[in-house]
TORBA-886026 format. One record per residue: residue in one letter; z, y, x of N, C-alpha, C, CB in turn. Coordinates in steps of 0.001 Angstrom, whole numbers, padded with zeros to 6 digits, always signed. Glycine has a CB too. Example, Ala and Ser with C-alpha at 12.3 -4.5 7.8 and 13.67 -1.06 7.14 Angstrom:
2
A+007800-005690+013190+007800-004500+012300+007800-003300+013200+009046-004473+011308 S+007080-002250+012850+007140-001060+013670+007870+000030+012900+005725-000598+014084 
//
This chain:
243
M+041612+101812+098390+040798+103022+098446+041628+104229+098013+039541+102878+097554 F+041543+105317+098784+042237+106541+098408+041279+107427+097627+042787+107283+099660 L+041697+107825+096421+040882+108678+095563+041239+110127+095870+041103+108347+094044 S+040301+110844+096489+040626+112112+097130+040910+113257+096170+039520+112501+098021 I+040430+113170+094925+040680+114257+093975+041925+113974+093139+039463+114461+093058 L+042047+112769+092626+043281+112397+091935+044451+112272+092898+043090+111089+091186 Q+044144+112051+094177+045165+111926+095221+046089+110734+094960+045990+113217+095314 V+045465+109592+094635+046213+108358+094441+045451+107219+095106+046444+108070+092927 N+046145+106124+095340+045520+104922+095871+045036+104040+094730+046499+104150+096772 S+043816+103549+094847+043255+102721+093776+044079+101459+093538+041820+102341+094106 E+044754+100976+094573+045558+099756+094441+046716+099938+093468+046094+099332+095801 D+047094+101184+093192+048204+101452+092289+047774+101567+090825+048899+102715+092709 L+046468+101634+090592+045963+101825+089232+045811+100497+088504+044624+102558+089260 H+045798+100570+087171+045596+099388+086333+044280+099526+085563+046792+099194+085350 P+043655+098413+085172+042312+098468+084566+042227+099179+083226+041803+097095+084393 Y+043330+099257+082467+043340+099984+081199+043929+101378+081444+044161+099208+080105 A+043234+102413+080953+043718+103777+081173+043652+104604+079893+042904+104459+082277 I+044666+105430+079697+044659+106470+078667+044505+107803+079386+045974+106436+077781 V+043546+108607+078934+043320+109916+079544+043527+111003+078482+041882+110005+080163 C+044006+112156+078921+044257+113272+078011+044091+114571+078777+045677+113179+077378 G+043972+115679+078062+043757+116947+078732+044993+117508+079390+043234+117928+077772 D+046113+117495+078701+047330+118187+079100+048188+117331+080037+048135+118578+077867 P+048535+117836+081238+049403+117073+082137+050752+116724+081516+049625+117849+083408 F+051257+117589+080638+052549+117313+080024+052424+116319+078871+053180+118605+079531 R+051224+116214+078288+050989+115145+077322+050912+113805+078048+049691+115406+076517 A+050354+113802+079246+050341+112571+080047+051773+112098+080290+049605+112797+081401 E+052651+113037+080575+054053+112686+080772+054661+112135+079483+054848+113907+081256 A+054322+112745+078353+054840+112272+077065+054365+110858+076763+054412+113215+075940 I+053106+110571+077088+052584+109214+076899+053335+108247+077797+051065+109156+077194 A+053515+108643+079053+054175+107767+080020+055612+107448+079603+054166+108412+081407 R+056269+108395+078931+057654+108158+078500+057747+107049+077453+058256+109445+077939 K+056653+106730+076800+056647+105653+075806+056477+104272+076447+055533+105889+074792 L+056233+104256+077749+056011+102996+078456+057278+102554+079177+054854+103135+079455 D+057260+101319+079643+058352+100773+080452+057944+100791+081920+058719+099327+080000 N+058966+100816+082795+058735+100769+084252+057726+101834+084683+058233+099367+084676 T+057877+103026+084131+056929+104108+084399+057162+104696+085785+057048+105207+083331 R+056039+105041+086418+056100+105667+087746+055033+106737+087839+055917+104615+088876 E+055397+107925+088284+054408+108980+088508+053835+108826+089910+055039+110395+088318 L+052497+108757+089974+051834+108569+091265+051545+109893+091955+050542+107797+091081 N+051081+110891+091189+050796+112189+091805+050500+113221+090717+049600+112081+092797 F+050559+114487+091112+050217+115616+090243+049416+116573+091122+051517+116320+089611 S+048083+116491+091022+047177+117284+091846+046239+118073+090942+046373+116381+092818 R+046252+119406+091045+045489+120270+090140+045874+119927+088694+043938+120101+090368 E+044858+119692+087851+045152+119313+086459+045345+117814+086296+044033+119780+085541 Y+045212+117068+087386+045224+115609+087319+046627+115067+087624+044191+115017+088304 R+047274+114576+086580+048615+113994+086733+048534+112524+086373+049674+114733+085838 T+048972+111667+087268+048752+110230+087126+050066+109469+087051+047916+109708+088284 F+050167+108611+086044+051311+107720+085867+050810+106281+085725+052157+108139+084623 V+051680+105345+086002+051445+103949+085636+052704+103432+084941+051086+103072+086898 G+052513+102457+084068+053627+101851+083359+053130+100636+082607+054291+102857+082399 E+053938+100133+081705+053517+098960+080935+054140+098982+079551+053896+097663+081665 K+053477+098286+078630+053976+098125+077262+053773+096686+076846+053262+099095+076271 N+054845+096043+076426+054784+094622+076050+054164+093783+077161+053980+094443+074752 G+054477+094145+078391+053981+093400+079546+052571+093732+079971+054053+091973+079264 V+051904+094677+079263+050530+095062+079607+050574+096335+080449+049661+095274+078318 P+050131+096266+081712+050147+097457+082559+049004+098400+082197+050057+097063+084037 M+049256+099693+082317+048223+100690+082033+048430+101938+082860+048211+101044+080553 T+047354+102699+082991+047328+103940+083752+047243+105111+082774+046133+103960+084758 I+047931+106201+083073+047882+107414+082257+047486+108570+083171+049264+107692+081548 V+046440+109321+082808+045986+110434+083652+045567+111611+082787+044815+109995+084559 S+045960+112821+083200+045468+114035+082538+044205+114509+083242+046553+115158+082538 H+043279+115118+082473+042001+115528+083044+041688+117004+082861+040908+114723+082443 G+042599+117774+082260+042333+119188+082059+041395+119447+080896+041760+119782+083306 V+040925+120703+080806+040093+121141+079685+038633+121249+080112+040590+122492+079139 G+037744+120627+079341+036314+120757+079588+035713+119563+080303+036053+121986+080381 S+034422+119358+080067+033736+118159+080556+033617+118057+082075+032378+118106+079970 P+033282+119127+082821+033089+118958+084260+034318+118425+084990+032689+120263+084863 G+035470+119056+084770+036680+118578+085431+037094+117207+084935+037810+119558+085223 A+036933+116964+083630+037269+115653+083084+036379+114570+083677+037142+115661+081562 A+035100+114890+083878+034164+113913+084439+034593+113463+085829+032758+114499+084494 V+035129+114385+086617+035631+114029+087943+036735+112987+087822+036150+115280+088686 C+037636+113206+086871+038718+112246+086625+038167+110886+086221+039661+112771+085538 F+037234+110868+085272+036677+109604+084796+035989+108842+085938+035679+109859+083649 E+035205+109566+086727+034473+108927+087821+035438+108318+088843+033543+109946+088510 E+036483+109053+089184+037410+108521+090192+038206+107339+089650+038368+109618+090666 L+038589+107394+088387+039287+106254+087812+038418+105004+087843+039715+106561+086382 I+037159+105175+087509+036240+104026+087520+036060+103505+088948+034861+104419+086912 K+035915+104408+089902+035842+103981+091303+037108+103243+091720+035614+105188+092219 G+038213+103632+091114+039492+103008+091440+039760+101705+090718+040584+103948+091141 G+038802+101232+089919+038930+099928+089291+039267+099932+087816+039943+099171+089988 V+039354+101117+087182+039622+101166+085743+038392+100680+084974+040010+102609+085301 K+038595+099809+084005+037497+099212+083238+037455+099650+081773+037600+097717+083300 T+038575+100155+081268+038651+100615+079876+039366+101952+079854+039386+099575+078966 L+038708+102973+079276+039296+104304+079187+039378+104726+077728+038477+105327+080006 I+040529+105237+077332+040727+105768+075983+041193+107213+076091+041756+104909+075179 R+040425+108109+075493+040837+109510+075474+041705+109784+074251+039607+110442+075480 V+042826+110446+074482+043730+110918+073439+043704+112441+073498+045199+110348+073623 G+043298+113096+072416+043175+114545+072483+043337+115211+071136+041855+114918+073065 T+042938+116484+071080+042956+117250+069837+041555+117766+069555+043971+118424+069914 A+041309+118130+068302+039973+118580+067895+040094+119467+066669+039039+117373+067606 G+039029+120241+066419+038948+121064+065222+038176+120347+064131+038295+122406+065535 S+038704+120367+062928+038086+119663+061804+036899+120437+061252+039110+119423+060698 Y+035923+119711+060701+034788+120293+060001+034930+120208+058488+033517+119611+060430 S+036008+119592+057998+036068+119318+056567+037484+119436+056028+035520+117938+056276 A+037595+120013+054834+038894+120070+054152+039391+118681+053788+038799+120932+052896 D+038486+117701+053740+038878+116327+053450+039576+115663+054635+037663+115516+053052 V+039464+116292+055817+040121+115779+057023+040937+116937+057607+039064+115212+058079 P+042087+117226+057016+042847+118417+057384+043618+118253+058693+043807+118768+056276 P+044132+119353+059229+045012+119254+060399+046127+118248+060158+045608+120624+060742 G+046397+117454+061175+047361+116369+061043+046705+115016+060859+048275+116637+059892 S+045406+115005+060558+044652+113749+060440+044245+113253+061828+043395+113942+059542 L+043863+111992+061899+043322+111400+063120+041863+111026+062901+044145+110159+063547 V+041059+111190+063950+039668+110751+063930+039428+109856+065140+038689+111969+063929 V+038935+108657+064878+038484+107765+065945+036990+108008+066119+038795+106243+065616 S+036588+108432+067300+035212+108846+067551+034309+107650+067850+035165+109836+068709 T+033324+107435+066992+032360+106349+067215+031245+106764+068175+031754+105903+065884 A+030954+108068+068205+029906+108609+069076+030129+110114+069154+028451+108264+068538 A+029498+110751+070158+029688+112187+070341+028346+112895+070476+030559+112463+071574 V+028224+114032+069799+027063+114902+069963+027193+115610+071306+026946+115935+068785 R+026122+115599+072095+026159+116139+073459+025801+117633+073472+025191+115354+074372 E+026714+118469+072973+026497+119911+072973+027216+120571+074152+026977+120522+071647 E+027355+119852+075256+027927+120402+076483+026870+120332+077579+029225+119631+076904 G+027161+120889+078727+026158+120946+079787+026234+119835+080815+026267+122226+080480 L+027397+119228+080959+027607+118241+082024+026662+117050+081925+029033+117750+081994 T+026566+116430+080741+025788+115199+080648+024290+115447+080776+026077+114505+079341 R+023840+116694+080554+022424+117001+080716+022001+116920+082173+022117+118381+080163 Q+022958+116982+083074+022683+116836+084494+022821+115391+084964+023608+117725+085289 L+023170+114489+084026+023345+113082+084376+022292+112179+083754+024707+112620+083955 V+021928+112448+082495+021001+111578+081769+020058+112439+080929+021775+110564+080866 P+018914+111887+080493+018002+112645+079619+018675+113022+078298+016728+111827+079338 L+018128+114042+077640+018719+114540+076391+018757+113481+075295+017946+115745+075898 G+017806+112546+075327+017766+111528+074277+018770+110407+074447+016414+110946+074211 F+019499+110378+075570+020459+109295+075816+021700+109500+074949+020852+109231+077325 P+022152+108484+074219+023287+108659+073308+024634+108578+074025+023234+107613+072211 A+025621+109230+073451+027005+109138+073915+027765+108324+072871+027656+110573+074128 V+027978+107046+073171+028479+106102+072167+029712+105369+072690+027381+105087+071778 A+030682+105173+071817+031901+104452+072165+031667+102950+072200+033010+104782+071177 D+032522+102256+072915+032504+100796+072914+033055+100283+071583+033328+100229+074106 Q+032413+099291+071015+032798+098812+069681+034159+098129+069669+031754+097853+069157 D+034462+097339+070693+035762+096663+070735+036895+097672+070855+035816+095671+071904 V+036714+098673+071706+037749+099692+071883+037916+100494+070590+037397+100634+073067 T+036807+100861+069973+036854+101623+068728+037568+100852+067628+035446+101984+068278 R+037251+099580+067512+037879+098748+066478+039389+098653+066712+037250+097331+066462 A+039775+098425+067960+041202+098310+068276+041928+099627+068008+041396+097890+069743 L+041291+100750+068337+041895+102065+068076+042059+102310+066585+041044+103178+068695 Y+041021+102003+065822+041068+102251+064379+042127+101380+063709+039691+101991+063743 E+042204+100121+064113+043199+099233+063528+044612+099700+063860+042988+097801+064019 A+044826+100094+065117+046156+100555+065516+046510+101862+064821+046231+100731+067038 A+045550+102774+064709+045803+104058+064052+046067+103872+062566+044620+105006+064256 S+045409+102892+061949+045579+102651+060518+046961+102119+060182+044532+101681+060027 E+047663+101625+061184+049026+101140+060978+050047+102271+061028+049369+100090+062021 T+049614+103473+061417+050504+104626+061429+050475+105311+060070+050107+105615+062544 D+051397+106225+059855+051573+106841+058541+050788+108147+058458+053069+107094+058256 G+049539+108074+057985+048729+109278+057852+047253+108943+057755+048973+110211+059024 L+046450+109971+057495+045014+109787+057311+044322+109497+058639+044399+111025+056657 V+043441+108498+058633+042630+108147+059803+041186+108028+059353+043123+106814+060470 K+040286+108687+060057+038860+108605+059773+038120+108069+060997+038303+109988+059360 L+036998+107446+060721+036131+106885+061757+034792+107595+061662+035965+105327+061601 G+034309+108192+062765+033028+108873+062669+032626+109623+063920+033056+109811+061538 I+031575+110414+063778+030977+111137+064895+031726+112436+065165+029501+111427+064616 T+031928+112732+066442+032517+113997+066860+031497+114780+067683+033820+113761+067673 V+031762+116067+067852+030895+116951+068638+031642+117376+069896+030452+118201+067805 T+030958+117368+071028+031536+117888+072263+030838+119187+072628+031417+116856+073415 L+031635+120249+072758+031120+121599+072996+031891+122208+074166+031246+122495+071709 D+031200+122969+075033+031876+123577+076178+032729+124775+075807+030870+123989+077198 A+032201+125660+074975+032865+126939+074712+033999+126791+073705+031855+127963+074205 F+035090+127503+073957+036208+127528+073013+036216+128845+072231+037550+127335+073756 F+035984+129952+072929+035913+131260+072282+034452+131678+072151+036720+132322+073083 Q+034088+132172+070979+032689+132497+070691+032262+133804+071346+032469+132580+069190 G+030999+133815+071817+030379+135023+072335+029380+135551+071322+029694+134757+073690 V+028185+135956+071804+027174+136478+070885+026358+135366+070237+026247+137432+071616 E+026364+134185+070857+025657+133046+070275+026547+132359+069239+025230+132042+071377 E+025934+131935+068138+026697+131215+067123+026983+129786+067571+025942+131210+065789 F+028179+129333+067255+028492+127931+067479+027686+127075+066489+030027+127673+067328 P+027369+125821+066859+026538+124973+065986+027336+124197+064952+025751+124005+066819 H+028507+124708+064587+029389+123933+063716+028769+123614+062355+030679+124680+063514 R+028117+124590+061749+027628+124394+060389+026602+123256+060315+027012+125690+059864 K+025662+123240+061261+024617+122208+061177+025190+120811+061427+023494+122501+062189 Y+026176+120711+062322+026738+119386+062584+027661+118944+061453+027500+119384+063912 K+028296+119891+060804+029051+119556+059591+028101+119007+058528+029814+120803+059050 Q+026962+119674+058336+025978+119222+057347+025426+117848+057712+024829+120235+057230 A+025346+117559+058999+024830+116265+059445+025863+115150+059343+024345+116372+060868 G+027129+115515+059082+028142+114489+058877+029153+114317+059984+027489+113226+058664 A+029095+115152+061028+030117+115080+062074+031461+115487+061495+029746+115983+063280 L+032542+114924+062050+033871+115154+061493+034666+116234+062207+034642+113889+061520 A+034439+116386+063516+035294+117287+064280+034626+117646+065603+036674+116648+064529 V+035178+118663+066271+034631+119127+067545+035738+119227+068591+033931+120490+067373 E+035420+118805+069806+036345+118882+070937+035529+119124+072205+037210+117575+071062 M+036060+118846+073402+035420+119333+074624+035130+118288+075706+036266+120372+075205 E+035437+117002+075497+035282+116044+076603+034709+114676+076256+036579+115837+077223 I+034659+114286+074997+034329+112900+074658+032911+112516+075081+034492+112681+073165 A+031926+113387+074910+030553+113041+075286+030468+112686+076764+029599+114199+074966 A+031164+113444+077597+031165+113148+079036+031763+111776+079297+031949+114224+079814 L+032862+111463+078618+033495+110160+078786+032549+109034+078409+034763+110075+077950 Y+031886+109151+077255+031036+108066+076788+029798+107886+077664+030621+108317+075356 V+029200+108972+078087+028009+108862+078938+028366+108267+080297+027347+110243+079123 I+029432+108739+080906+029838+108210+082209+030216+106741+082095+031015+109019+082780 A+030916+106362+081038+031263+104953+080844+030004+104091+080746+032125+104780+079579 S+028994+104573+080023+027737+103829+079921+027046+103719+081279+026801+104503+078910 L+027015+104814+082005+026356+104816+083322+027026+103859+084295+026354+106223+083910 R+028345+103792+084244+029101+103022+085247+029463+101618+084781+030365+103760+085612 G+029060+101258+083553+029274+099894+083087+030698+099561+082712+028834+098960+084116 V+031441+100558+082180+032798+100302+081707+032881+100638+080224+033838+101125+082519 R+034052+100457+079631+034234+100694+078193+035019+101980+077968+034959+099499+077525 A+034710+102661+076863+035452+103870+076531+035556+104030+075024+034785+105102+077152 G+036618+104673+074610+036826+105047+073224+037657+106307+073186+037505+103912+072429 A+037810+106898+072011+038573+108140+071898+039157+108290+070511+037697+109344+072228 I+040329+108903+070473+040981+109258+069224+041500+110683+069368+042138+108258+068869 V+041316+111484+068321+041765+112877+068376+042625+113207+067164+040559+113834+068450 A+043608+114054+067398+044430+114605+066323+043855+115965+065955+045943+114720+066748 L+043634+116206+064687+043052+117473+064265+044140+118547+064211+042356+117326+062887 D+043885+119659+064923+044906+120701+065044+044501+122022+064396+045219+120936+066495 G+043402+122019+063634+042930+123218+062959+041527+122986+062432+042961+124431+063904 Y+040914+124055+061908+039555+123966+061377+038579+124711+062292+039493+124539+059939 A+037468+124055+062630+036404+124708+063382+035417+125406+062459+035676+123696+064251 D+035265+124882+061244+034335+125444+060265+034799+126837+059835+034209+124513+059036 A+033912+127831+059938+034275+129218+059626+034761+129387+058197+033096+130129+059865 D+034242+128589+057265+034637+128719+055871+036070+128241+055628+033680+127944+054991 L+036586+127444+056547+037932+126892+056388+038925+127454+057397+037888+125393+056512 R+038401+128194+058372+039226+128597+059505+040401+129466+059070+038384+129340+060525 E+041517+129228+059737+042740+129989+059515+043272+130411+060881+043808+129150+058716 V+044402+131061+060923+044995+131415+062214+045271+130124+062980+046311+132258+062031 Y+044730+130039+064194+044848+128802+064971+046258+128669+065536+043806+128771+066113 N+046937+127619+065122+048280+127342+065623+048451+125836+065760+049367+127943+064682 P+048187+125318+066959+048297+123870+067151+049736+123386+067313+047499+123459+068355 H+050685+124320+067326+052073+123953+067615+052891+123838+066333+052712+124983+068553 T+052396+123027+065407+053101+122800+064149+053646+121379+064106+052170+123057+062945 D+054586+121146+063214+055155+119800+063079+054097+118790+062644+056313+119810+062074 V+053167+119239+061792+052116+118340+061314+051236+117879+062473+051260+119034+060236 V+050856+118800+063342+050015+118449+064486+050805+117609+065490+049464+119722+065166 S+052050+117996+065740+052874+117216+066669+053020+115775+066205+054254+117854+066821 G+053193+115604+064901+053292+114250+064361+052012+113465+064548+053645+114299+062900 A+050867+114124+064368+049576+113451+064554+049375+113052+066013+048422+114361+064093 I+049797+113894+066927+049679+113568+068348+050535+112356+068687+050088+114772+069218 E+051738+112293+068134+052577+111108+068342+051885+109859+067817+053943+111283+067656 R+051260+109971+066654+050571+108834+066049+049394+108378+066900+050090+109191+064648 E+048624+109308+067433+047455+108902+068222+047867+108288+069556+046535+110102+068465 I+048956+108784+070126+049462+108180+071356+049869+106732+071092+050661+108989+071914 D+050622+106530+070012+051039+105163+069658+049823+104278+069397+051960+105180+068416 A+048786+104841+068766+047578+104063+068478+046859+103668+069763+046633+104859+067572 A+046770+104583+070711+046084+104277+071971+046825+103200+072759+045943+105545+072825 I+048145+103333+072822+048936+102306+073505+048796+100969+072788+050422+102720+073581 G+048887+100999+071457+048748+099772+070685+047386+099132+070841+049005+100047+069240 A+046345+099960+070932+044989+099423+071099+044852+098702+072431+043947+100548+071001 I+045427+099268+073480+045354+098615+074788+046107+097289+074775+045920+099534+075881 V+047286+097285+074169+048035+096035+074085+047224+094994+073309+049415+096266+073412 K+046596+095393+072227+045786+094464+071431+044600+093946+072223+045298+095141+070152 L+043890+094841+072922+042739+094415+073716+043155+093428+074802+042047+095629+074346 A+044254+093731+075466+044717+092844+076542+045182+091503+075995+045853+093506+077327 T+045896+091554+074868+046395+090318+074262+045252+089426+073783+047325+090641+073096 D+044195+090056+073290+043020+089315+072821+042088+088924+073961+042258+090141+071804 G+042437+089306+075178+041602+088967+076343+040334+089764+076411+041258+087514+076330 K+040346+091002+075885+039153+091837+075876+039321+093019+076828+038854+092333+074452 
//
């Protein structure tokens, strides 16, 4: 099957996939694999395949925001992908989880518009337990803070006249905010596949903690390296365990 938006053949894809926003981060992930091959680079969607410890996997970038990312997720699933792991960045809600930390998302608050057009508002956006466990275990083997908890998915990056809902979700116990995880979890549930996500915190979303936003620091770069290694390690563990 030819996937018309990703512009790749489904026969070239592997059932385990790592997805990320940045096409150049997809390339960075692919460089950590063996026998890597780039399949295509169409719009924001850049697709690689490779393997680690004999486990084949697919790497695809999905751009910024839920609508475009959802297109990527849907086509990957149509192409035979059964497990998707998002590797990304997020803004922290707490000084206890500073920039440079990792968060494995157990579930996502649906504060975006895409999933409201797919399922009722009461439908949860929840990660697969096996994928989450494998991600957390792999991330815990890296050198740095790792937290497990709820994240928020929000469409807007720059604030307008409406206030962002950060304060109430911080009070409710959410750890961080990003832009795509809720779409991933809802689509995975709808299509009967597994999904999980890990994010590197690159700043503070909470107004009381906010500073000049600069995601291009050594601390953040190190966290991104750690989450990439965790995602690859989680896939190898899942495959080795026959999951």
